[in-house]
C-alpha positions in Angstrom: -5.1 -12.7 2.0 -8.0 -10.4 2.7 -10.1 -9.3 -0.2 -9.8 -5.6 -1.0 -12.7 -3.5 0.0 -15.0 -2.9 -3.0 -14.7 0.4 -4.7 -17.8 2.4 -4.1 -19.9 3.0 -7.3 -19.8 6.5 -8.7 -22.9 8.7 -8.0 -26.0 8.2 -10.1 -27.2 10.9 -12.5 -28.9 13.8 -10.6 -32.6 13.3 -9.9 -35.4 15.8 -9.4 -37.9 16.2 -6.5 -39.8 13.1 -7.6 -36.9 11.0 -8.9 -35.7 10.6 -12.5 -34.5 13.4 -14.7 -37.9 14.8 -15.7 -37.2 18.0 -13.8 -34.0 18.6 -15.8 -35.8 17.9 -19.1 -38.5 20.5 -18.2 -36.0 23.0 -16.9 -34.0 22.8 -20.1 -37.1 23.3 -22.2 -38.3 26.3 -20.1 -34.9 27.9 -20.5 -35.1 27.5 -24.2 -38.6 29.0 -24.3 -37.7 31.7 -21.8 -40.5 30.5 -19.4 -38.4 29.9 -16.3 -40.7 32.1 -14.2 -43.2 29.2 -14.3 -41.2 27.2 -11.8 -40.7 30.2 -9.6 -44.4 31.1 -9.6 -45.9 27.6 -9.2 -45.0 24.4 -7.4 -42.4 22.6 -9.4 -44.2 19.2 -9.0 -47.4 20.8 -10.4 -45.4 22.2 -13.4 -43.8 18.8 -14.0 -47.2 17.1 -13.8 -48.6 19.5 -16.4 -45.5 19.0 -18.6 -46.0 15.2 -18.4 -49.6 15.6 -19.3 -48.8 17.7 -22.4 -45.8 15.6 -23.4 -47.9 12.4 -23.1 -50.6 13.9 -25.2 -48.2 14.9 -27.9 -46.2 11.6 -27.9 -49.2 9.3 -28.2 -51.3 11.9 -30.1 -48.6 11.9 -32.8 -48.7 8.1 -33.1 -52.5 8.1 -33.1 -52.6 10.7 -35.9 -50.2 8.7 -38.0 -52.4 5.6 -37.4 -55.5 7.5 -38.4 -54.0 8.8 -41.6 -52.2 5.5 -42.6 -54.9 3.1 -41.3 -52.1 1.1 -39.7 -51.5 0.1 -36.1 -49.0 2.9 -35.2 -50.3 2.9 -31.6 -50.2 0.1 -29.2 -50.1 -0.2 -25.3 -46.4 -0.7 -24.8 -45.6 2.7 -26.4 -47.0 4.4 -23.3 -44.4 3.1 -20.8 -41.6 3.6 -23.4 -42.6 7.2 -23.7 -42.6 7.6 -19.9 -39.1 6.1 -19.7 -37.9 8.5 -22.4 -38.8 11.6 -20.5 -38.8 10.5 -16.8 -35.4 8.7 -16.8 -33.9 9.7 -20.2 -30.3 9.0 -19.1 -31.0 5.5 -17.9 -29.6 2.7 -20.2 -33.1 1.3 -20.5 -34.3 4.5 -22.1 -31.6 4.7 -24.7 -32.6 4.4 -28.4 -30.6 1.2 -28.6 -32.4 -0.5 -25.8 -35.8 0.7 -26.9 -35.5 -0.3 -30.5 -33.7 -3.6 -29.9 -35.9 -4.4 -26.9 -39.1 -4.0 -28.8 -37.6 -5.9 -31.8 -36.7 -8.8 -29.5 -40.2 -8.8 -28.0 -41.9 -8.7 -31.4 -39.7 -11.5 -32.9 -40.1 -13.6 -29.7 -43.9 -13.2 -29.8 -44.0 -14.2 -33.5 -41.7 -17.2 -33.0 -43.9 -18.3 -30.0 -47.0 -18.1 -32.2 -45.4 -20.2 -34.9 -44.1 -22.8 -32.3 -47.6 -23.2 -30.9 -49.4 -23.3 -34.3 -51.2 -20.0 -33.7 -50.1 -17.9 -36.7 -53.5 -18.1 -38.3 -55.6 -18.0 -35.1 -57.5 -14.9 -34.1 -56.6 -12.8 -31.1 -57.1 -14.2 -27.7 -59.7 -11.5 -26.8 -62.1 -12.9 -29.5 -61.1 -16.6 -29.9 -60.6 -17.2 -26.2 -57.6 -18.4 -24.1 -56.5 -22.0 -24.9 -53.6 -24.1 -23.7 -51.7 -23.3 -26.8 -52.2 -19.6 -26.2 -51.0 -19.8 -22.6 -47.9 -21.7 -23.8 -47.2 -19.0 -26.5 -47.6 -16.2 -24.0 -45.3 -17.8 -21.5 -42.7 -18.8 -24.1 -42.7 -15.3 -25.6 -42.1 -13.5 -22.3 -39.4 -16.0 -21.4 -37.6 -15.6 -24.7 -37.9 -11.8 -24.5 -36.5 -11.7 -21.0 -33.6 -14.1 -21.8 -32.5 -12.4 -25.0 -32.7 -8.9 -23.7 -30.3 -10.0 -20.9 -28.0 -11.8 -23.4 -27.9 -8.8 -25.7 -27.7 -6.3 -22.8 -30.7 -4.4 -24.0 -33.1 -4.4 -21.1 -36.3 -2.4 -21.9 -39.2 -3.3 -19.6 -42.0 -2.2 -22.0 -40.8 -4.9 -24.5 -42.4 -7.4 -22.1 -45.8 -5.9 -23.0 -44.9 -5.9 -26.7 -44.2 -9.6 -26.8 -47.5 -10.3 -25.1 -49.3 -8.1 -27.6 -47.9 -10.3 -30.4 -48.2 -13.7 -28.7 -51.9 -13.0 -27.7 -52.6 -12.4 -31.4 -53.4 -8.7 -31.2 -50.7 -7.8 -33.7 -49.1 -10.8 -35.4 -48.6 -10.5 -39.2 -45.2 -9.4 -40.5 -46.7 -6.2 -41.9 -48.1 -5.3 -38.5 -44.8 -6.0 -36.8 -43.0 -3.8 -39.3 -45.5 -1.0 -38.5 -45.0 -1.6 -34.8 -41.2 -1.1 -35.1 -41.7 2.0 -37.3 -43.8 3.5 -34.4 -41.0 2.7 -32.0 -38.5 4.5 -34.2 -40.8 7.6 -34.5 -41.1 7.8 -30.7 -37.3 7.4 -30.4 -36.8 10.3 -32.8 -39.2 12.4 -30.7 -37.2 11.5 -27.5 -33.9 12.5 -29.1 -35.4 15.9 -30.3 -37.0 16.8 -26.9 -34.2 15.6 -24.6 -31.5 17.2 -26.7 -33.5 20.4 -27.0 -33.6 20.4 -23.2 -29.8 20.3 -23.1 -29.5 16.7 -21.8 -26.8 14.5 -23.1 -29.3 12.0 -24.5 -27.6 9.4 -26.7 -28.2 9.0 -30.4 -27.9 5.3 -30.0 -26.4 3.6 -26.9 -26.1 5.0 -23.4 -22.6 5.9 -22.4 -21.1 2.9 -20.6 -19.8 3.5 -17.1 -17.1 0.9 -16.8 -16.2 1.9 -13.3 -19.7 1.4 -12.1 -20.0 -1.9 -14.0 -16.9 -3.3 -12.3 -18.0 -2.1 -8.9 -21.5 -3.8 -9.4 -19.8 -7.0 -10.5 -17.6 -7.0 -7.4 -20.7 -6.4 -5.2 -22.5 -9.3 -6.9 -19.7 -11.8 -6.2 -20.0 -13.8 -3.0 -17.5 -12.8 -0.4 -14.9 -15.4 0.7 -15.1 -16.6 4.3 
């Protein structure tokens, strides 16, 4: 018997002129603030670029302010790509609160476990103490663990790959620093929920809505066809 033809996947969420849903986030906010004439008067790409500039300043500026006041590392490199995902492709599963929080948590734990396995918990950061064979092993192990467990837990969040290297390279490595790291991720998630929902997007409070039809279609496409 011949295999049935695979059911085509349902259409992806609508995208703007440069891809992603950034245009819809911006449009929703402009409607809320009664500033829709901006997109009529100026090129939409320019308006989105200015919005991204302002949103990036606010997102990381908030984290930096908290870090300044608390004297704690509330700002670290992998927050940047997480913020970009939140507002460029907010409806993608990788940008959901669940994937962001669990992804960074997996990265942080994997980095710490890798430091412990390689005997580097008390070592200084690689940028000052230098790169050793043990440090190379810790970095490789941390990224491997992060990638594997994000797949097992179905929580892919690409910026978590940077988080685990931040930990395994010794930049942030104590339990207290890792707790602050996760608190910063939660703060950024709360900001994403507020802005995206204010814009009128169906941004999830936790996990992205599962599209079972799409998942079944992708699984069928992934299976090798019978001769």
